[in-house]
C-alpha positions in Angstrom: -14.2 -6.5 -15.5 -12.9 -6.4 -11.9 -15.2 -4.9 -9.3 -12.3 -2.6 -8.2 -9.8 -0.7 -10.3 -6.3 -1.7 -9.4 -5.1 1.8 -10.0 -7.4 3.1 -7.2 -5.1 3.8 -4.4 -7.2 4.8 -1.3 -4.2 6.9 -0.5 -5.0 8.9 2.7 -3.3 10.7 5.5 -3.3 7.3 7.4 -1.3 5.7 4.6 1.0 8.8 4.4 1.6 8.7 8.2 2.9 5.1 8.0 5.4 5.9 5.3 6.6 9.1 7.0 7.0 7.6 10.4 8.5 4.3 9.2 5.7 1.9 10.1 4.9 -1.3 8.2 1.7 -0.7 6.2 -1.1 -3.2 6.3 -4.1 -1.1 5.1 -7.7 -2.0 6.0 -9.0 -0.5 2.8 -10.5 -1.4 -0.6 -9.2 -4.5 -2.4 -6.0 -4.0 -4.3 -4.9 -1.0 -2.2 -1.6 -2.8 -1.3 -1.0 -3.6 -5.0 -1.6 0.0 -5.9 1.0 1.1 -3.4 3.4 -1.5 -4.7 2.9 -0.1 -8.2 4.0 3.2 -6.8 7.2 1.6 -5.6 6.4 1.0 -1.9 7.3 -2.2 -0.2 4.1 -3.6 1.3 5.8 -6.6 3.0 4.0 -9.1 0.8 6.4 -11.9 1.9 4.8 -11.6 5.4 1.3 -12.0 4.2 -0.8 -15.0 5.2 -2.7 -15.5 2.0 -3.7 -13.1 -0.8 -6.0 -10.9 1.3 -5.4 -7.8 -0.8 -7.3 -9.2 -3.8 -10.1 -10.5 -1.6 -13.5 -8.9 -2.3 -15.3 -10.7 0.5 -14.9 -8.4 3.4 -14.9 -11.1 6.1 -12.2 -13.2 4.3 -10.2 -10.0 3.6 -10.3 -8.9 7.3 -9.4 -12.5 8.5 -6.4 -12.5 6.1 -5.3 -9.1 7.3 -5.6 -10.0 11.0 -3.8 -13.3 10.4 -1.0 -11.3 8.7 -0.8 -8.8 11.6 -0.7 -11.5 14.2 2.2 -13.2 12.5 4.2 -10.1 11.8 7.4 -10.0 13.9 7.1 -7.9 17.1 10.8 -6.8 16.8 12.1 -5.2 13.7 14.9 -7.0 11.9 17.5 -5.1 10.0 15.7 -6.2 6.8 12.4 -4.7 8.0 14.2 -1.5 9.0 15.9 -1.2 5.6 12.6 -1.7 3.8 10.8 0.9 6.0 13.6 3.4 5.2 13.1 2.7 1.5 9.4 3.5 1.9 10.1 6.7 3.7 12.8 7.9 1.3 10.5 7.1 -1.6 7.6 9.0 0.0 9.5 12.2 0.7 11.2 12.2 -2.7 10.1 15.2 -4.7 10.5 13.4 -8.0 8.3 10.5 -6.8 5.6 12.9 -5.5 5.6 14.8 -8.7 5.3 11.6 -10.7 2.3 10.4 -8.5 0.6 13.8 -8.9 1.2 13.9 -12.6 -0.2 10.4 -13.1 -3.3 11.3 -11.0 -3.9 14.5 -13.0 -3.5 12.7 -16.3 -6.0 10.0 -15.2 -8.5 12.7 -14.1 -8.1 14.7 -17.3 -8.4 11.6 -19.5 -11.7 10.7 -17.9 -13.0 14.2 -18.5 -12.4 14.2 -22.3 
């Protein structure tokens, strides 16, 4: 078994803020947090990553990969980046999407209780 459940999302107000205000999201969180957000439909800019830091369980290697990625991310937004950020914002504020996320969370919680 993996040390971390890929469905764990470490979804916090910090993550929400990035999606609402149209900022690229590189989360300093638990392993697989980026993958979990991708599974929810968000674009986590994987094509800009410098190595597979999201799956890294060694905190030093994970942080180094994240910092390398941040250092190499473009300082000026291209039209492609802007379009991808708009996609994330539209998805985040979509009532249908929010309902699906909440329903999935409740189902997971209820299945663990039974």
